[in-house]
C-alpha positions, 0 to 999 in steps of 0.5 A: 500500500502506497501511503498518500494524503488522507482522502486522496486515494491509494495505489496497491499492487495486487499479486493475482493480477499480472498484466495490470497489477496496480489497483487504484482506489479512491475515497467517495466519503466516510461512514458514521464510524469514520471508515472510508467509503472506497471505490476501485478506479481501475487497474493499470500496468505500471505504478507510474501509470496508476499514479498519473491516473490517480493524480488526474482524478484528484485534480478533476474528479469525475463520475466513475460510474461512467466506467461501467457505461456500455455502448448501449448506455452511451447511445441511450444517453446521447439519443435522449439529448440529440433526438429532440433537436433533429428531424424524424428522418435523421432519427430513423437514420441513426436508429437504423445504424444502431441496429447494426451495432448489436456486437457492441451493445453490452461492451463497456464503452471505455473498452471498445477499440478500433478493432471492435468498431471495424468488426461491425463494419466488416460483418454487417454486409451493408453498402457504402452509404450505410457504412458512412452512416454507421461511422457517423454514429460512432463519431457522434457517440464518441463526441458525447462520451469523451468530454464526459470521461466515459472513454479517453479516446475517439476511435471513429476516424480510424474505422476504414470504410473506403475499401467498400467504396466500390461495393454498393450492391444497392446503389440506385441508378437514378434517371432524370425526368426527360423534357417530354415526361415533364410536359406530360406531368404538366399536362395533368397539373389540375390534380394535386399529385402532379402539382407536388411532383412539379414542385419537387422537380423545380425546387430540388427539395427532398420529398421529406422536406416538402411533406414536413414544410409548414405554411408558417415557413413559406414566404410565397410573396417573396418567392422562397420557403425556409427548410428548418429541419433537414437530413444534414446541416447544409439542408437547412436553407432557403429554397427559391420558388420557380415562376413555373410552379408559383401557382402550385405553391400558392394553391397549397398555401391557400387550401385546407386548414392544416398547418402543413403546406401539402395536404390532399384529400383532407390529410397531411403527410408530416407524421411517421407514415406520411412518406409511405402514404404519399408514395403508395396512395399518390406517387406510384399510381400517378407514375403508373397512369403516365406509364413511366414505370417504377420511378424513384421519388428522389429522381425529381431532385436529380432532375432539378440538379441535372437541369441546373447543370445543363443551363450552366448555373454556378456550382455554389448556387446549385449546392445552396439550392439543393442543400449540398455542402460545397466542395471547397472551404472557400465555397462553404464559408466565404461564398455569400448568396442571397435568395435573389441569386437563387431565384434567378438561378432556378428560373433558368430551368 
């Protein structure tokens, strides 16, 4: 037993522990009898390592119960803090990534190493975009855990997913709507679903962004809407309204009593089942009516990007409209584009 100042803990060499024989104990308090209430802080390879750990603890005491926090515990605590501030689609993305991490659920977070994280990536049989989301989840959890001393190092950046970059069996080959197809949609703009499809094509909005858009965030007279909840930070943006679809935006704004912009047949689509209801009840039958075959809703967004490139709109403007991050730091930080620039750009297509 190494004698130290009362109340500052102790270091003991434990014979039966060969790899990490130095036990560090700390004092949590005193019983009525005057005896100390002690707790093991951890076991360490060398006396010097144990001394540093104990000194650091005494300088900045922390909740040692965190040492027993599992991957599952950290996820629960992090999600309690994170989920109230993000969109429903973001929540679903994190939940889907978490389901691939069952191997880690019961492991103490502080004992998880890069090999454990890599094992999840290597065995989950997911495509590259999904692996990116899993690694983002790892990064988020370490961002929560490290400052709270639930672990001392972030291993998320060391996880290798690049080797799977060209192995994407679920990759979608999206095709832009042709000019003839758009003309056929416009010929049916007396029905609500056709209006929404054209609004998507000429705004580049994600379907979830449109279905969750509140009327309070629509500034029809100023020709833009505010997306205040999105999949990414860059997705939070002002989206210009094209002159070609202005009447459709005004139509939905004026109709119905819902707080949400898009409502059809007396219902809106902002809840968890909204996307499925829109797709199954309106999108798919409409595509079948036009004999377009099986088309992905996100092809409307791809169409907008394609048309903007065809008319040679400045790349940073396209990124601002679609809510993409810029390809350079200068573009992300120093390029300032007001809504008038974006309205002018969208009206070119």
